[in-house]
N, C-alpha and C positions, 0 to 999 in steps of 0.2 A: 437312649436315641441320638444318634447323630443328625445335626442340625442339615439340611440341603441346600447349598449356595447355589442359586439359578444368578450366572454374571448376566445381565439381561444390558443389554447394546444401547448406551443413550439415545433418545429421541429428539429430534428438532422439528416441531412440526411449521408446516408451511401453511400460514394463512393469509383469508383474502378482505375479511371481516375484523375493522377494527374492535367489535366487541369480542372475539374467538381470542383476541391475544391473553395467551396465558400471563396473568400479572405476575406468578410465582414461575416464569420459566423465563432461564437464563440465557437459553438462545432462542430464537427466533428467525423466522423469514416471513417476509412480507409480500404476495403477489400482488403488486400494481404498481399504482403510481406513487412517486414517493412521497409528491406531492400532497396527494391526498392524505397518505399515510402521517402527513408532519399537521395536518389541519386537522385530522383527529384525535393527534396524541395528548394524554393528561398536559397542562402546561407545567406541570411542578417538576415532568420529567425530566433529568437531564443526563445528557452523554460527556463523561470525558475526554474522549476522541472521538472524532469523524476523519474517516480515512477513506479514499473513495478516487478512484477513475474513470470519470464519468465521459461519455461517449463524443470520439472528438469530430463527428460532423460529419464524415467522411462516404457517407453511407452504407454503412456497414448493413448487416441483416438485421442486424438489432434495431437499427434508428432510420430516421427519414432525413435525409439532409435538408439543411435550412440556407438558407441566406445567413451570414455571418452574424449581423447584427441582431435578428432574431434569435439563432445559438447563445449568443450571450446574453441576453434578457430573458431567455427562460431558463438559463444558470442562474441568473441573477433572481429568479422568483424560486428555486430552491433553496440558494445558500442565505436567503433572508429567513425564508420559514426554519433552516436548520440553526440558526443564531439564538433565539429564545431559548433553542434545547440544549444548548452546550452550556457545560458548567464552568463557572468563574474563573477556575483555574487551570478550565481547559483547551483542547489545542483542536485543528482543522487543517487538514493537509488533502490537497488537492493536487495530483498528480493526472498530470495534461500533455500531450503531445502537441503536434500542427496540425492545423487545419488549413490544405491543400485545396488551391484554385486557381484552373488557369495555366497549371506550373507554378503557381507561388506559392512560398509558403508563410501560413501567418502562426507565429508561436501563440498558443493558445494561455499561455501563463499571463503573458503583456495585456492579450485582451481582459483577462478575466482578474486579474489584481487589481486592479481600480476598483472593481467590486467590492472584495475586503476591505480596501482604506476606506470605501464611503461610510460602510457599517462600524467604522471605528477600532476595527482590528488592526493587530499588528504584526509585521512578518518578520520571524525571527531567521528562515533561514530560506534558499531558493537552493533546494538539493538538486543537483544532475546527476540524471542514473543513468549510464551508461553502460550499455553493451556491447557484444564482440559481432554480433551477427543481424540481419534483417535485408533487406531488398537493395538492389545496387542501384545508385541513379545513374541515369544518363547526360544529364546535362545539368548536375551540380554536385558534390560531394556527396557523399552517401550518409544521413542523417541513422548516428549511434548514439542517440541519446534523448532522454524526456527530460521531466521538470517535475518535482514536487515543491508543494507552495505549502510551508508550513508557517499557520498564522496561531496568533493567541489573542484568548478576548481580554485578558489582565495580564500586569507584570508579575502578578504571581502562579504564576505556571507551572506543572509539573515537568520535571527534566531530569532523570535517572540516567544520567551521564555514566554513572558505574558498569551498569547492565549490558552497555555497547562500547566499551573503551577497545581499543584496539592495540597488539604488541607495540613497544616506543622501537623507534628504529634503533635508537644506542642503550639500552637500558642500564649497562652499564659505566655509561658516562656521570663525570662527577664535578663540582664545583671544584676549579682550581684557584678561588681567591675568597674575600671577604666571607662573614659569619658561617658559613654553610661548608667551605672550603674543607674537601676530602669528602661530602656528602653525597650519597646519589641524587642527580637533579632530575630522574623523568620522577613520575609516579610509577611505585611498584604495581598498579591495577592494572596500567597499561596508560596511551594515551587519547585524547580527545578525538574523534575520526575526521575526518576533513570532510569535505559538504558535496563531497563527488567520489559516488557510491559505482563498484564496478560489479554488480549482479545479471548474472545471465538472464535473457529475458527468454520468455516461455515460447519454445519452436517445436518443430514438430518431434524433436528428440530429448523433447525435457521430460523430465518424471513426471511432470504435472501436467501434463499436458492434455487437455480436454476436447469437447467440441468448440470451446469457445475461439472465436478468430483473433481476440485481441485480449487474452488474459494476461495478468501482470502476477510477478510472482510471490509466492508467501512471504520469500524471504527479504521482500524491499517492504512490506507492511508488518513482519516481525521486528524491523528495529525500529520503526513507528510506535509500536504497540508496547514494546521494551522501556524505550526511554522515554515515552510520555503521555505513560499509564501507570495504575499499580494492582496488583492483583484484585479483581472482585470487582473491578469499575467497568463500565461501558462502555461498547464500541460502538459506533453507527455507520453504516455503509451504505449510501440513499442509492447505490448503483453497481449493488452486487457482484450483478452476472454469479461466476458459477462460485463465490463465496471463497476468493482466496484472503480476503482480509480475516469473513468469520474463521477459518483454517487457523490462520496466526493467534486468532483471539482464544479457539480454544486449547491450543497447544500452553499457552503460557495461561491458564486461567484467569482470563477476561470473558465478560460475558456481553454476546454479542446479539446484535438486531439489523437485519439487511433488508433490502429492498428491490425489486426486480419485477419491470412486467413481462420477462418470460419464464415462464411456469418450468421450463425443459430447463432453463440453465441451473432454477432452484432446485428441482430433483435431484442435479448433481452435485451443487453447493450442500442441500441436506446431509447428502452421502460421506461428504467430503467432513463435512465439521461432525459429524458423528464418528465419522472413524477416527479423527483426532483428540476427539473428546476419549476413545475407547485406548490411547495411544498406540495406534494403526496410521497414522496421517504420512501420508508418501508426499516428500515434497525435499526441497534443497536449503539447509540452513543458511542464514543471512552470514554466517562466519566460515563457510564450507572457502577453501580458496580456489582460486579462478584454475584452470588448469592451462597448463603449462602446452602448447600447442606445439613448441618445437620438438616434447618428446615425440612425436608424432613423425611417421616417416614419411607422412602425406607432407610435412612443414619442407622435406628437402625437394630445392630446385632441379627441375629433371634436366640433365644435360643437353638434353635435343633442343634445349630451351635457348642454350648460348651458343649452337650452331649458325653458321652464315646459310 
C-alpha cells in the first residue's frame, strides 16, 4: 500500500503570553510590547542578529508621537533590554530615518548612536540605504535615503562577506608588476559591496506592498541576515510590523521571533512567513538589478517642454 503524503503548510504561532511561547518552535510572533517580552524571556536565550526598523516618531497610525527626548529614552529602554540577549559574536542593526518637527529634520541615527556607544557596542558600519522614490519636498531637497546602524557586541562577530559580494568592476584586471604580475588582481567571487545600498523602497506598486504605511523591503534585511548570521541562528525583530525581517529569515533558513503591538500586522506577517517557509515568498531579492528608467518612454522629455 502506497503511503499518502500530505503537504502541511508551516505554522507560525502568534502568542501574547510568554508561557505560550513554544520552546521548540523556530518561528513565532509576539503580539504585545517588546519590552514585556524581553523582560519575560529566559536570560540564557541569545539572538545572533537583532534587526529592526522602529517607529520614527512621526505620528503614524501605529504610534503615538512623543517629544524627541521622550522617544530617545523609550528607545534606550528597549535597546538596554536587548543587549543581554545578544550573542557575544552577534550583531544589532537599527534602521532609522528622520524625525521631523516644525519643518526641521533630526536624523535619528545621530540621536540613537550614543545609546549603543554608552552600552559598549562598536559601530562597524553606518549603511546608507538609498532609494529613488518618495515624497517630494517643497522647501528642502527631497529625502531619498535612510540609515542602518550596524553594531557588534565584541570583536569576534560573524561576517560572511562571500554571501553578499557583488561583481567586480574590472574582473579581468591583472597585476602589472611585483611578485603577482600577470595574475588577476580581483577576487573571483566578486568585491566587497560599498556601504551605500540602492534598494527600492516599498511603495504602492512594489511587489511586497501590504497595508503597512512604512514597510521596509525584504531585500534590505536579506543582505544583513546573509552576512551577519548562519543557517539555524536566531534573528529577532522587536518592531516586526508585517514581518519583512521574518520573511528574509525564513527564506534563508534562520530562526525568527518578532514583536508588534498590532495583531492586524502580525496576521499579515504570519502569512508572509508561512509562505516563505513553503517556498512561496513574494519579494524582491536584494541582488536584483535596479530598473533602468531610461528604457521607459516616460523618460523622454516632451517636446512641448522646450517650446517658448
